[in-house]
N, C-alpha and C positions, 0 to 999 in steps of 0.2 A: 453551458457550464458542464465541465467534466468532473470525473472522480479520479482519484490517484491510486495507483497500484504499483507493486514491484513483482518481479518474476517469482520470487520465493514466497511472497505473502499469500494469505488465504482469504483476505477481505479487501473491500474497497474503502477508501478514505475520502473525507470531505476536504482535508487540508494536507498538502505535501509535507508539512512540518509536524504532523501528528507524532506523538511520542511512541506510538506503535510502529512507526516507520523509522524514526531517527534513533530510537533506542537500539533496536537490532542492528541497524547500520553501524552505529558506534561500536557495538560489541564485535561485529565482523571485522571492522578496521583494526581494533585492538588485537584480535586473534590472528590477523593476517589472512582472513577468509575473503571470499568474493563479496563485494558490496554491489547489490543489485540496484540499478538506478530507478528513480521514481518516474513513472510514466503517467501523463494525463491522458485519459481515454474517456469515451462516452460510457455511460452506465451500461448500455447494451453490450459494448465490447468487453467491459469488466466481467459481466455475467457470462458472456460467451467463453471467457478464459477461466471460468470456474470460481470467480470471486463474487459470488452472489450476495453474501452477507455483508452488511455494513459494519464498520468498526464500532465497538462499544464505547470508545473514548471520544472520537470526533464526530461520530454519527453517520458518516458516509451518506448514502442516499438509498432509500428502500426501493 
């Protein structure tokens, strides 16, 4: 089982539909900014990319 990240995010997530992912993506779409896709990666890969902390909403994985 993987975790979910985006290029611009600072944390990893347990669910790709977490509000801390979809909210900023919706804002970016509205503003005409770049929308970073959600990637499923291993926890080790997320940590290697600097997303060590789990999301406070969906929990991520410690």
